[in-house]
C-alpha positions in Angstrom: 41.6 -54.2 -122.1 39.6 -55.6 -125.0 39.5 -54.0 -128.5 35.9 -53.0 -127.9 36.8 -51.2 -124.7 39.7 -49.4 -126.4 37.5 -48.2 -129.3 34.9 -46.9 -126.8 37.6 -45.1 -124.8 39.2 -43.7 -127.9 35.8 -42.3 -129.1 35.2 -40.7 -125.7 38.8 -39.3 -125.8 38.3 -37.8 -129.3 34.9 -36.2 -128.2 36.6 -34.6 -125.3 39.5 -33.3 -127.5 37.1 -31.9 -130.0 34.7 -30.6 -127.3 31.7 -32.3 -128.8 29.1 -34.7 -127.4 28.7 -38.3 -128.5 25.4 -37.3 -130.1 27.1 -34.5 -132.0 29.7 -37.0 -133.3 26.9 -39.3 -134.5 25.4 -36.4 -136.5 28.8 -35.4 -137.9 29.6 -39.0 -138.8 26.3 -39.9 -140.4 25.7 -42.8 -138.1 22.7 -43.2 -135.8 22.8 -42.0 -132.3 21.7 -45.4 -131.1 24.7 -47.1 -132.9 27.1 -44.7 -131.2 25.4 -45.0 -127.9 25.6 -48.8 -128.1 29.3 -48.5 -128.7 29.9 -46.1 -125.8 27.7 -48.1 -123.4 29.5 -51.3 -124.2 26.4 -53.1 -125.6 28.2 -53.2 -129.0 31.7 -54.7 -128.4 32.6 -55.4 -132.0 32.4 -52.1 -133.9 33.0 -52.5 -137.6 35.8 -50.8 -139.4 33.2 -49.1 -141.6 31.7 -47.5 -138.6 35.1 -46.4 -137.3 35.8 -45.0 -140.8 32.6 -42.9 -140.6 33.6 -41.6 -137.2 37.0 -40.7 -138.6 35.4 -38.9 -141.5 33.2 -37.0 -139.2 36.1 -35.9 -137.1 38.3 -35.2 -140.2 41.0 -37.7 -139.1 42.4 -40.8 -140.7 41.9 -44.4 -139.5 45.6 -44.4 -138.7 45.2 -41.4 -136.5 42.2 -43.1 -134.7 44.4 -46.1 -133.8 47.5 -44.1 -132.9 46.7 -44.2 -129.2 48.3 -46.1 -126.3 44.9 -47.6 -125.8 45.6 -50.1 -128.7 49.1 -51.1 -127.8 48.5 -53.8 -125.2 45.1 -55.3 -126.0 44.1 -58.6 -124.4 44.0 -61.6 -126.7 40.3 -62.1 -127.5 40.4 -65.7 -128.6 40.5 -68.0 -125.6 
């Protein structure tokens, strides 16, 4: 799994846990719905740490909590 895929899956997981839609998360995080939709759809595969921080702020979690997921433990090497 790539880091972009892991970020996408983690966002989806957090939305399910918080019982919110992706669009609601965008509003809560102060990022555009198109930005978040591009991450979720896979069109954006290199989400910035700034965007992840905004998502965390919107959810009331830390960056550390965002990355504390098995999704990030065995990422593929992205340089080939």
